[in-house]
N, C-alpha and C positions, 0 to 999 in steps of 0.2 A: 252749362253743366246741369245735368238732371240731378235730382235729389231723391233719396228713398229713405224709408224707415226700416230699421232692422232690429231684431231681437238678438241678444247675446245669450250664450249659454251661461255666462257669468252675470253678476248684477250690473245694471246700467250705470254708467259713470255719472258723477254729479253734473247737473245742468241739463240732463235729458228731460224733455217735457213730460214723458210718461215712463214709469218704471219698467214697463215691458217693451217699450219701443224707443229707439234712439236714432237720430239722423246719422248717416254714414260719416259725416264730417266730424262726429264726436266719438267715433269708435277708434280704439287703439289699433295700430298696425299689428298684424299677427293674430287678431281676434277672429274666431269663427262665429258667424251670425247667420240668421235666417231672414231673408227679405220679407217684410210685411206689407209694404206699399210702395208703389212707384209714383212719383210726383213730377210730371213733365208733360210736354205737349203729347197729344195722341200719337203723332208720328214717331217721336223719340221713344215713348213707351213701347210701341210696337217693335221698333228696332231692338231695344233692350231685350224684349221677350224672345225675338228671333235668335239672339245671341245666347239665350239660356238664363238671362238675368231677369227672373220673373218671381212673382209672389210665391212664398213658401219655399223658395230655393235656398239651400245652404250655400254660403259663400265665405271666403276668408279674405279679409282686408290685408293686402300685401304692402301697399305703399300709399302714403297720403302726403303729397306735397302740392304742386300745382294741379296735378291730376290725381284722382283716386284710382288705384289699380287693385282689382279684385280677382281672385281665382274662383271660378264657378265650380263648385264641388259636385 
C-alpha cells in the first residue's frame, strides 16, 4: 500500500506529524484534501500519477478499511 500526505481544508486531526499535512490513513472518511506528497516506489508513484492521483490534486476520502478508496476531484 502506498502512502501519501494530504492537507485538509479543515484543521489536521490529532496525531498528524505536521499541522498542514497528514497521512491519508489519519484522514476521516468524507473529508476533501489535497495531495501534498506521494511516498512509494517510483513505479507505484508513476502509476498513481497516471490515474490522476498526483501532487496538488484535490481528492475526497470515500472509504478507509482494508483499502483506502478516494475520489479524484
